[in-house]
C-alpha positions in Angstrom: 100.0 149.2 203.5 98.9 149.6 199.9 96.6 147.3 198.1 99.2 145.6 196.0 102.4 146.3 198.1 103.5 148.8 195.4 102.6 152.5 195.3 103.0 152.6 191.6 101.0 149.6 190.6 97.9 151.7 189.8 99.7 153.5 187.0 97.4 153.8 184.0 94.3 153.2 186.1 92.5 156.2 187.6 92.7 156.3 191.4 89.0 156.9 191.7 88.2 153.7 190.0 88.2 151.5 193.1 85.1 149.4 192.3 86.2 146.0 191.0 84.7 142.8 189.5 86.4 139.5 190.3 86.8 137.1 187.4 87.0 133.6 188.7 86.7 130.1 187.3 88.3 126.6 187.0 91.6 126.1 185.2 91.6 126.2 181.4 88.2 127.8 180.9 89.3 130.9 179.0 89.3 133.2 182.0 92.4 135.1 181.1 91.3 135.3 177.5 88.0 136.9 178.6 89.9 139.3 180.9 92.1 140.4 177.9 89.0 141.0 175.7 87.3 143.0 178.5 90.4 145.0 179.6 92.3 145.8 176.4 94.4 148.5 178.1 95.9 149.5 181.4 96.6 146.0 182.7 98.8 145.7 185.7 100.0 142.7 187.7 99.9 142.5 191.5 100.4 140.2 194.5 97.9 140.1 197.3 99.5 140.7 200.8 101.0 137.5 202.0 100.8 135.6 198.7 103.3 135.1 195.9 100.9 134.1 193.1 100.4 137.0 190.6 97.0 138.2 189.5 96.1 141.0 187.1 93.9 144.1 187.2 92.6 146.1 184.3 89.9 148.6 183.4 86.8 147.1 181.9 86.2 149.0 178.6 83.0 151.0 178.5 82.6 151.0 182.3 83.9 152.8 185.4 84.9 149.4 186.9 88.1 147.3 187.0 88.4 143.6 186.7 90.6 141.4 188.9 91.7 138.2 187.1 92.3 135.4 189.6 94.1 132.1 189.1 92.2 129.1 187.9 91.1 126.8 190.7 89.2 123.5 191.3 87.5 124.7 194.5 87.7 127.6 196.9 88.2 125.0 199.7 91.5 123.7 198.2 94.7 124.2 200.2 96.6 125.6 197.2 97.9 129.1 197.0 95.8 129.7 193.9 92.7 128.9 195.9 93.8 131.2 198.7 94.1 134.0 196.2 90.6 133.4 195.0 89.3 133.4 198.6 91.4 136.3 199.9 90.7 138.6 197.1 87.3 139.4 198.7 89.2 140.8 201.7 90.7 143.5 199.6 88.0 145.9 200.8 90.1 146.0 203.9 92.6 147.9 201.8 90.2 150.3 200.1 89.1 148.0 197.2 85.4 147.7 196.7 84.4 144.3 195.3 81.1 144.8 193.6 80.5 141.4 192.0 81.8 138.2 190.6 82.0 136.8 187.0 82.3 133.1 187.0 83.8 131.8 183.7 82.5 128.3 183.0 83.7 125.7 180.4 80.6 124.7 178.4 82.1 121.3 178.0 82.5 120.7 181.7 79.4 122.4 183.3 79.3 120.3 186.5 82.6 121.6 188.0 81.8 125.2 186.9 78.4 125.2 188.5 79.8 123.7 191.7 82.3 126.6 191.8 79.5 129.1 191.1 77.6 127.7 194.1 80.7 128.1 196.3 81.2 131.7 195.3 77.5 132.4 195.8 78.1 132.1 199.5 79.8 135.5 199.4 76.4 137.1 198.8 77.7 139.3 196.0 76.0 140.1 192.7 77.2 137.5 190.1 77.3 136.8 186.3 77.8 133.3 184.9 79.8 133.4 181.7 79.6 130.1 179.8 82.6 130.1 177.5 83.6 127.9 174.6 80.1 127.2 173.5 81.3 126.4 170.0 83.5 123.5 171.3 80.5 122.2 173.4 78.3 122.2 170.3 80.8 120.2 168.4 80.6 117.6 171.1 76.8 117.4 170.9 76.3 119.4 174.2 73.3 121.7 174.4 72.7 124.0 177.4 69.4 125.8 178.2 70.9 129.1 179.2 67.5 130.7 180.1 66.5 127.9 182.4 70.0 127.9 184.1 69.6 131.6 184.7 66.2 131.1 186.3 67.6 128.4 188.6 70.6 130.4 189.7 68.7 133.7 189.8 71.5 135.5 187.8 72.2 136.4 184.2 73.9 133.7 182.1 76.0 134.9 179.2 77.4 132.5 176.6 80.6 133.5 174.8 83.4 132.4 172.5 85.9 134.6 174.3 88.8 133.7 172.0 87.0 135.3 169.0 85.3 138.0 171.0 81.8 136.6 170.5 79.4 137.6 173.3 82.0 139.7 175.2 80.3 143.0 174.6 76.9 141.7 175.7 78.5 140.3 178.9 80.0 143.7 179.7 76.6 145.3 179.2 75.2 143.0 181.9 77.7 144.0 184.6 75.8 147.0 185.9 72.7 144.8 186.3 74.3 141.9 188.1 72.1 140.1 190.7 72.7 138.2 193.9 72.2 134.5 193.3 69.5 132.4 195.0 70.3 130.2 197.9 70.7 126.8 196.3 72.4 124.6 198.8 70.9 123.3 202.0 73.6 122.4 204.6 73.2 119.3 206.8 71.7 119.9 210.2 75.0 119.9 212.2 76.6 122.4 209.7 73.5 124.5 209.7 73.6 124.8 213.5 77.3 125.8 213.3 76.6 128.5 210.7 73.7 129.9 212.6 75.8 130.4 215.8 78.8 131.7 213.8 76.6 134.2 211.9 75.4 135.8 215.2 79.0 136.2 216.3 80.1 137.7 212.9 77.3 140.2 212.3 77.6 142.7 210.9 80.5 142.2 208.4 81.5 143.4 205.0 81.4 139.7 203.9 78.4 137.5 204.6 78.9 135.7 207.9 78.1 132.3 206.3 81.0 132.7 203.9 83.4 133.6 206.8 82.2 130.7 208.9 82.6 128.2 206.1 86.2 129.4 205.4 87.0 129.3 209.1 86.2 125.6 209.0 88.8 125.1 206.3 91.4 127.0 208.3 91.7 130.1 206.1 94.4 132.2 207.8 93.4 135.4 206.0 89.8 135.1 207.2 91.1 134.5 210.8 93.1 137.7 210.6 90.1 139.5 209.2 87.8 138.2 212.0 90.4 139.1 214.7 90.8 142.7 213.3 87.0 143.2 212.8 85.5 141.5 215.9 88.4 141.0 218.3 90.5 138.1 219.6 87.7 136.8 221.9 85.3 136.3 219.0 88.0 134.6 217.0 88.8 132.2 219.8 85.1 131.3 220.2 84.8 130.6 216.5 88.0 128.5 216.4 86.7 126.5 219.4 83.4 125.8 217.6 85.1 125.0 214.3 87.5 122.6 216.0 84.6 120.9 217.8 82.7 120.6 214.5 85.8 119.2 212.6 86.4 116.6 215.3 82.8 115.3 214.9 83.1 115.0 211.1 84.1 111.7 209.5 86.1 113.5 206.7 87.9 116.8 206.3 85.6 119.8 205.9 87.0 120.8 202.6 86.1 117.4 201.1 82.6 117.3 202.6 82.0 120.9 201.3 83.1 120.0 197.8 80.9 117.0 197.8 77.9 119.0 198.9 78.3 121.6 196.2 79.1 119.0 193.5 76.0 117.0 194.3 73.9 120.1 193.9 75.7 121.1 190.7 75.0 117.7 189.3 71.3 118.1 189.9 71.3 121.5 188.2 73.3 120.3 185.2 71.0 117.3 184.7 68.1 119.8 184.4 69.7 122.3 181.9 72.0 120.2 179.8 71.5 117.6 177.1 74.2 115.6 175.4 73.6 114.1 172.0 74.9 110.5 172.0 77.7 109.8 169.6 77.1 107.8 166.5 77.3 104.0 166.9 78.1 103.4 163.3 80.9 100.9 163.5 82.6 102.1 160.3 82.6 105.7 161.6 84.1 104.5 164.9 86.7 102.5 163.1 87.6 105.5 161.0 88.3 107.4 164.2 90.8 104.7 165.2 92.4 104.8 161.8 93.0 108.5 162.1 95.4 108.1 165.0 97.4 105.2 163.7 100.6 106.1 161.9 100.2 103.8 158.9 96.6 104.8 158.3 96.5 108.2 159.9 99.2 109.8 157.6 97.4 108.9 154.3 94.1 110.1 155.8 95.7 113.3 157.0 97.2 114.0 153.6 93.9 113.5 151.9 92.0 115.7 154.3 94.6 118.4 154.2 94.5 118.3 150.4 90.8 118.9 150.4 91.2 121.6 153.1 93.7 123.3 150.8 91.3 123.0 147.9 88.4 124.5 149.8 90.3 127.2 151.7 93.2 127.8 149.4 91.7 127.4 145.9 88.0 127.9 146.4 88.2 130.6 149.2 91.5 132.4 148.5 91.4 132.1 144.7 87.9 131.5 143.2 85.8 133.2 145.8 88.1 136.2 146.3 88.6 136.7 142.5 84.8 136.4 141.9 83.9 138.9 144.7 86.6 141.4 143.6 85.7 141.2 139.9 82.0 141.5 140.3 81.4 143.5 143.5 84.5 145.7 143.8 86.2 146.1 140.5 83.0 145.6 138.5 80.8 148.0 140.5 81.9 149.6 143.8 85.4 150.9 142.7 84.2 152.4 139.4 81.1 153.8 141.2 83.0 155.4 144.1 85.7 156.6 141.8 83.2 158.4 139.7 81.5 159.7 142.8 84.8 161.1 144.1 85.4 163.1 140.8 83.3 165.8 142.3 85.7 166.3 145.2 87.9 169.3 144.3 91.1 168.1 146.2 93.2 165.6 144.2 94.9 164.6 147.5 91.6 163.6 149.1 90.5 161.7 146.0 93.7 159.8 145.9 93.6 159.1 149.6 90.2 157.5 149.2 90.4 155.7 145.8 94.0 155.4 144.6 94.3 151.8 143.3 97.6 151.2 144.9 97.5 153.0 148.2 93.9 154.4 148.7 91.9 153.7 151.9 89.0 152.1 150.1 90.8 149.8 147.6 93.6 148.7 150.0 91.8 149.0 153.3 88.1 148.5 153.3 87.8 146.5 150.0 90.9 144.4 150.6 89.6 143.5 154.1 86.1 142.7 152.9 87.1 141.2 149.5 90.2 139.2 150.5 90.2 138.5 154.3 86.5 137.9 154.8 85.8 135.2 152.3 89.1 133.3 153.2 88.4 133.6 156.9 84.8 132.4 156.5 86.0 129.4 154.5 88.6 128.6 157.1 86.1 128.8 160.0 83.7 126.5 158.0 86.5 123.9 157.3 87.8 124.2 160.8 84.3 123.8 162.2 83.8 120.7 160.1 87.0 119.1 161.4 86.2 120.1 165.0 82.5 119.0 164.8 83.4 115.6 163.4 86.0 114.9 166.1 88.8 114.7 163.6 90.8 117.7 164.7 92.1 116.2 168.0 93.1 113.1 166.1 95.4 114.8 163.6 96.9 116.8 166.5 97.7 113.5 168.3 99.1 112.0 165.1 101.6 114.9 164.4 102.3 115.9 168.0 105.8 114.4 168.2 107.1 116.2 165.1 105.8 119.6 166.2 107.1 119.2 169.7 110.6 119.5 168.2 109.7 123.0 167.0 108.3 124.2 170.3 104.7 123.5 169.3 102.4 120.6 169.9 99.9 118.8 167.6 97.5 121.7 167.5 100.2 123.6 165.5 99.6 121.6 162.4 96.5 123.5 161.3 98.0 127.1 161.2 101.2 125.9 159.7 99.6 124.0 156.8 97.0 126.7 156.2 99.8 129.1 155.7 100.1 127.7 152.2 96.7 129.1 151.3 96.8 132.5 153.2 99.4 133.6 155.7 97.0 136.2 157.1 94.4 133.7 157.8 96.9 131.2 159.2 98.2 133.8 161.7 94.6 134.2 163.0 94.3 130.5 163.6 97.3 130.6 166.0 94.6 131.6 168.5 93.8 127.9 169.0 97.3 127.4 170.5 97.5 127.4 174.3 100.6 129.5 175.3 102.1 132.8 174.1 105.3 131.0 173.3 103.5 128.6 170.9 101.6 131.5 169.3 104.9 133.5 168.8 106.8 130.5 167.4 103.9 129.6 165.0 103.6 133.2 163.8 107.4 133.5 163.4 107.5 130.3 161.2 104.5 131.4 159.2 106.1 134.7 158.4 109.5 133.2 157.8 108.8 130.6 155.2 105.2 130.0 154.1 104.5 131.0 150.5 100.8 131.8 150.3 98.6 130.5 147.4 99.1 133.4 144.9 102.9 133.3 145.4 103.0 129.5 145.4 101.1 129.4 142.1 103.6 131.8 140.4 106.6 129.9 141.9 105.3 126.7 140.4 104.8 128.3 137.0 108.3 129.9 136.9 110.1 126.8 138.4 108.3 124.6 135.9 110.3 126.1 133.1 113.6 125.5 135.0 115.7 122.5 135.9 114.6 120.3 138.8 117.5 121.4 140.8 116.0 124.9 141.1 112.8 123.5 142.6 114.8 121.3 145.0 116.9 124.3 146.1 113.9 126.6 146.6 111.5 124.3 148.4 114.4 122.4 150.2 115.5 125.7 151.8 111.9 126.7 152.6 111.0 123.5 154.3 114.4 122.9 155.9 114.7 126.3 157.5 111.2 125.9 159.0 112.3 123.0 161.1 115.6 124.5 162.0 114.1 127.9 162.9 111.4 126.2 165.0 114.0 124.2 166.8 116.1 127.3 167.6 113.1 129.4 168.5 112.0 126.8 171.0 115.5 126.9 172.6 115.8 130.7 172.6 112.3 131.9 173.5 111.3 131.8 177.2 108.4 129.7 178.3 107.6 126.1 179.3 107.5 123.3 176.8 104.0 123.0 175.5 101.8 120.5 177.3 99.6 118.4 175.0 96.4 117.8 176.9 93.4 117.3 174.6 90.1 115.6 175.1 89.3 113.1 172.3 85.6 113.3 171.6 83.8 110.5 169.8 83.5 110.8 166.0 80.2 112.5 165.0 78.3 113.4 161.9 78.9 117.2 161.6 75.9 119.6 161.7 76.2 121.9 158.6 73.8 124.5 159.8 75.4 124.9 163.1 78.8 125.1 161.5 77.7 127.8 159.1 76.0 129.8 161.8 79.1 129.7 164.1 81.5 130.5 161.2 79.5 133.6 160.2 79.5 134.8 163.8 83.2 134.3 164.2 83.9 136.0 160.9 81.7 139.0 161.7 83.2 139.6 165.1 86.8 139.4 163.8 86.0 141.8 160.9 84.3 144.2 163.3 87.6 144.6 165.1 89.9 144.3 162.0 88.4 146.7 159.5 89.3 149.9 161.5 92.9 148.6 161.8 93.0 148.0 158.0 91.8 151.5 157.4 94.4 153.1 159.7 97.2 151.0 158.1 96.1 152.0 154.6 96.1 155.7 155.6 99.6 155.4 157.0 100.9 153.7 153.8 99.3 156.3 151.7 100.8 159.2 153.6 104.2 157.4 153.8 104.2 157.1 150.0 103.1 160.7 149.4 105.9 162.0 151.6 108.4 160.1 149.5 109.0 157.3 152.0 108.7 154.5 149.6 111.1 156.2 147.2 113.6 156.6 150.0 113.2 153.0 151.0 113.8 151.9 147.4 117.0 154.0 147.2 118.3 152.7 150.6 117.7 149.1 149.8 119.1 149.1 146.3 122.8 148.6 147.2 121.9 145.5 149.3 119.8 144.1 146.6 122.3 144.7 143.8 125.6 144.2 145.6 124.9 141.4 148.1 122.0 139.5 146.4 123.2 140.1 142.9 119.7 141.1 141.7 118.8 143.7 139.1 117.5 147.1 140.2 113.9 146.1 139.2 113.8 143.7 142.1 113.5 146.6 144.5 110.1 147.3 143.1 109.2 143.6 143.2 110.0 143.4 147.0 108.2 146.7 147.8 105.1 145.4 146.0 105.4 142.1 147.8 105.4 143.8 151.1 102.3 145.8 150.2 100.5 142.8 148.7 102.0 139.5 147.8 99.8 139.0 144.7 101.2 142.2 143.3 104.8 141.1 143.9 104.1 137.7 142.4 102.7 139.2 139.3 105.7 141.5 139.0 108.3 138.7 139.2 106.4 136.7 136.7 106.6 139.7 134.3 110.3 140.2 134.9 111.3 136.5 135.0 112.5 136.6 131.4 115.1 139.2 132.1 116.7 137.3 135.1 119.3 134.5 134.9 118.6 131.2 136.8 120.4 132.2 140.0 118.6 135.6 140.2 115.2 133.8 139.8 116.0 131.4 142.6 117.3 134.2 144.9 114.3 136.4 144.1 111.8 133.6 144.9 113.5 132.8 148.2 113.6 136.4 149.3 110.0 137.0 148.4 109.0 134.0 150.5 111.2 134.9 153.5 110.5 138.6 153.2 108.1 140.4 155.5 104.5 139.3 154.6 102.0 141.4 152.8 100.3 144.4 154.5 97.3 142.3 155.5 99.4 139.8 157.4 101.5 142.6 158.9 98.4 144.3 160.3 97.2 141.0 161.7 100.5 140.3 163.4 100.4 143.6 165.2 96.8 143.0 166.2 97.3 139.4 167.4 100.8 139.5 168.9 101.2 143.2 169.9 103.6 145.8 168.7 106.8 144.6 170.5 106.5 141.0 169.3 105.4 142.0 165.8 108.4 144.4 165.3 110.8 141.7 166.6 109.4 139.0 164.3 109.3 141.2 161.2 112.7 142.8 161.8 114.3 139.3 162.3 112.6 137.9 159.1 113.6 140.9 156.9 117.2 140.6 158.1 117.2 136.9 157.6 115.7 137.2 154.0 118.6 139.5 153.0 121.2 137.3 154.6 119.9 134.0 153.0 119.5 135.7 149.6 123.1 136.9 149.7 124.4 133.5 150.8 122.6 131.6 148.0 123.7 134.2 145.4 127.4 134.0 146.4 127.4 130.2 146.9 125.9 129.7 143.4 128.4 132.0 141.8 131.4 130.4 143.6 130.4 126.9 142.7 129.3 127.7 139.2 125.6 126.8 139.7 123.5 128.4 137.1 120.1 126.6 137.2 120.0 126.5 133.4 
């Protein structure tokens, strides 16, 4: 028998890497997110012998170990198949897998249940790490945890993280080789203690601590019974089953219930010692405001006002003022001229252009674009998002708009990335991380790419349409908004996956903590840019080489018949669309310059195609980074084809019905 029932399942993972770390935790604690951050490559799915629930295995980056991602559970004593997976995975050493330790992923907002699970897994006597995840969400609820004291009580390292954003993951990985066996923290009642002592003598020696085996025998774990029979023989198993039956008959309640109570009581004592919760404000006006936010008649006006200020801060201040100021002063005013002059000493024109070419160079379009455009916008978003989350408003607007977004395959959480797409599509794609399922993330990304004009493009659209009849604005924005709902509805029906469940805790309204919000925002921005900048550099290098090999000229030549014959646009539009793909600001500037040479229909078609066309290079890079190459290619291909089709339909419809927009 192979470990996974499949001889080929270890493809991509070296055969000699048989030491594994089990990742376990309650449901919805970010366990799989942490696994994905720790094991970016070589992930394979498997089924344990005798189980149908799928788990995952992957190589932990920077180590010689693998991670085993187990299903989320409430307790190892549960009768569910997920719980059996979490118990039985420690028996894999019978199939050649060496389990070296356990990482328990805890939800910082619900420490009691996570600590109780930690105490249960501690019975296996293996080295452990406690990962306290979602510390940012806990802070927004006024929850503070003394990580140092918690580590002292448990006798193991405690590592806080925000796994979704990669914060703290590298530090957690660095602690794996130094994992410690936790202290003995639970004292069983006398009758149970007697049973465990007798059982331990019968089960020694074993690969798994006898106490853990004895406890699992009391909850009728079939896999453990098979293990004991194979390891110690049928007579030992029968003795233990007799003792366990005798013990169970003397108990007033099922053993799994009494065990869970024992561990939860001890967990409550530990949490009371290491956690403090700031009481919510008792200001009656503040509390009343929280109620107004969820009512339809009052919630909609409040939401519109807040989203307007959100747009002002992120869209205008961040994406316009801050970006322009940084670019003009730091990059265009100093760094670009300085580095350009410095590169003059390089004898090769090719190398000079590769580094500092204003349109395709690595520094201007890769490093400086990432630092000067993405960083300030992302920082502003995290600050605004943190303010909404810390105050308790975010769950309320999600509840308010949940029914509308459910029609598009999303739930109320989807309102934030969709609306922020009007300031910066790149940043909005990043915020899809807050959505729960891959289906929701894919739908939201698709809708953002399909029809969200970012702030620079929207500004130019408003200027151009302002000089045209009202019918032009109604056509452009009517098609943009209408197709978002239609596309979302169709995507929900076509894409596989369950309907999104909307389960959200509603915390009390609180007065936000500005310093904590700024600190968290800076950390999240730093960790994202740490991962993103190398990707931007590689993408810029690819675009530069593609242009130098004549790829852009060939692309322009190939697309010209479609643009002229089907869309009815002048040849200059080819350059507009190419510049739009590279950078939307560049395309927006070009269409503004050429608008005087277009007729009314051509302007409307051009604006629609620019909106529906593949996003700028920044957003494209982020799509590949966030969604993966297969999903990214599918989304971008669909959107580019759609933009050509809708442009052609609008052009021919207007010509047939004599609509001129003049």
